[in-house]
N, C-alpha and C positions, 0 to 999 in steps of 0.2 A: 589724179590730183597733182598739181604742180608744186614744186618745192619753193618756199619763199626765197626771194632774191634780196641780197643785201642792198640797201639803198646807197649805192655808190654811183648812180647815174648822174648826179649833179657834181659839178667840179668842186664845190665846197665840201660835200661829203667825202668824196674821194681824196681830196687834198688833206682833209682832216685825218682820215684814216692812215694815209701814207706818212704824214708828219708824226702821228702818234707812234706808228710802228717803228719809224726811223729813230725817234727819240728814245723809245724803250730799249730797242736793240743796241743803240749806241751808248746807253748808260753803263757806267762802270758797275752798277748793281745787277745788270742782266747776267745770269749765269753763263759762264763760258762753255759749259757742257751743253746747254740748250742751243747756243749759237753754233757750236760744232755739229750738233745733230741736224740742224737746219742746213748747214753747208754740205753735209754728206748726201743730201737728197739728190736724186736724179729723176728725170721724167720716166714714168713707167713704174717707179717704185711706190710703195705705200707712203702716204703722207705721215711724217713722224708725229708722235704725240706732242712734241715740242711746239709744232705749229698750232695745234688745237689749244694748248695751254696759253700760248702767246695771244692768240686771237680772243679767246673767251675771257681772259684775265685783264687784258689791256684795251680792247676795243669796245667792250661792253655791247656787242652786237651779236645777233645770231651768226652762225657760221655762214660763209659764202655759199651760194647755190652750188650744188654738186658739179655742174658744168663749168663753174668758174674756179673751183678749188685748185686745179693744176696751175692756172694762171696766177692765182694769189700765192700759191706755194713757190712758184718761180720768182715772184717779187720778193717774198721773204727770204728765199735763198740768196737772191741778189744783194739784199740789204746786209745779210750775214756775211756774204763774200766780200763786199766792198768795205765793210767795217764802219766804225763810228764816224760821224760827220760826213757821210757820203751824200746826204740829201741837202741840196742847195736849190731852194725854190726859184732863185733868180737866174740860174744858169740852165738854159735849154739843153736837153739831151743831145740834140743835133750838134750844138756847139761843142759839147764835151767830146763827142765822137770826132769832129773835125780837128780840134786842137790837140787831140791825143794821137793823131795819125792813122785813124781807122780808114781803111781803104775804101774808095768809091764803089768798087765792085762788091765788097762785103755789105756796104750800105744798101746797094741796089737789091741784093739777094734778101737782106733782112726786111726791107720795106715791101717787097713783092712776095714774101713767103706765104704759101698757103697755110691755113690753120694748123695742119698736122705737123709742120716743121717750125712753126713760128717760135715756140718755146725753146727749141734747141738752138736756133740761130740767135735768139735773144740772150741765152745763157753764154754763148760764145762771145757776143759783144760785151756782156757784163764782165766776163773774165778778162777781156782785153782792157776795159776801163779800170778794173780793180788793180791789174798789174801796173797801170800807170798812175794809180792813186787819184783818179779823177772824181770830182764831185759834180753832181748834176741834179736836175729836177726829176725826182722819181715819179711824180704824178704823170709826166709824159710817158715814162716807161710803163706805168700801170695802164694808162689809156691804150698804149700800143698792144698790150696783151689782152685787155678786157673788151675792146671795141669790136663788135661783130658787124654792125651795119656798114655796108660797102661805101656809102657816101661819106659817112663820118670817118671811116678808115682812110679814105682818100684825102680828106681835109687834114687829118692828123699826119699822114705821110708827107703831105705838102709842107706842113709846118716844120716837121723834123728835117726834111731835105732843105728847106729854106735856111734854117738855122745852121745846118751843116755847111752849105755853100757860102753863106755870109761870113763864116768864121774859118773857112779853109785857108791855111797859110798860103800866101801869094805864090811861093815856089811850087805848091802842089796843084794849083789851079791849072786846068787844061789850057793850052795855048790855042789861040784862034787863028 
């Protein structure tokens, strides 16, 4: 028997879930102890109960499929790490990476990462953006972690890379 999958395969469903998570976690009423528990998580560790509480109380959905739980936990970790107001639906993730000085080599490793290291490289990129106080569209970050289909992944990588290179400061662009 297969486990039910959260209906996040449509952009509207995923965008709604991300906006709700970002709003709840960014609220002054969200317990700082819960936020701290989410920030302490690392890949390979058990998912903290704070994740399940957050999900079930505020998304009103079934839990994500077991295969997607680590990706969702990494997203929640990122929202907790970046702090309130880190979700800006109008600013592409690639733009935030470019304007913050994220290195091209790191972007290349991130976008070409095999599934088994994708979350680790994602977390490294999020730590970098958090240190710079960057805001961006977390829906793209969610798609980056949740998309498994190779063709859809390639389209997503192209979109992230396009935003990165369009917004790369002129002095950082390679000379021809």
